[in-house]
N, C-alpha and C positions, 0 to 999 in steps of 0.2 A: 566511514565506511556507508557507501550503501550496497542495498540485497533490491533486485527485481527479481518477480513473476512473470512469467508468460503461457501468457493459453489462445489459441488461436490468435483470436484479435483480439484480446482487450493483454494487455498488458499493463503491472502494479510497478514505482520506489520510493523506497523509506530512506531520505538518508535517515544520517544521527552523527549531529557530532559529542568530543568531549566536552561541551555545555550541556548536553543530555536534549538539546533544542532536537526536532522534527523534521520533516518534511512527509508527504505522503505524496506523490505526485497517482492518478491514475490513468486511461487511456483507452477506445475501444478507439478503434479504427473503424470498425465495421459500423456502427450509428453516430462516429465522432463527439460522443461524452467525454468530454475530459472534468475530475470534478481532484479539489487539490486538501490540506489538511492540514496545520497545522499547529506540533502539540510540543509539552519539553514529558522527558522521560524525569523523574523523584529518582524512581530507583531504578535495579534491572526488575523485580518483579511491577514498572509497567512497561516492558516491553512487550510480554503478548498479548493486551488489549490497545495499543500500538499500533501491532500488525493485524488485526481482530480484521476493518473493515474493508484494509485491502488483501488480505486471505479466502476473506469471502467473495468477494466479486471478482477474486480471478478462479474459485470455485465453481461457482454459478457461469460462465462459463465455459467453463472445463464440464457439465453438469447441461448444457444445453440449451443453460438458464440464454 
C-alpha cells in the first residue's frame, strides 16, 4: 500500500508492506532536496509515529516554511 501527500512543490510518499516494513520518500522540487527513511511497524499504533515526519514536511510547505 502507498500513501502520497502533496503540497505545492513538495511531495511525500510512504510505502507499507505486509511484513510491516515501511519506506518514506520526500521530494522538494523547488530546492531539489530528497529525503528517505525506512522503518518497521510493530503494531498499528506505530503508524502515526512513522507518518509524522512526512506530514510535518508537507504541512511546512502549506504554511510557506
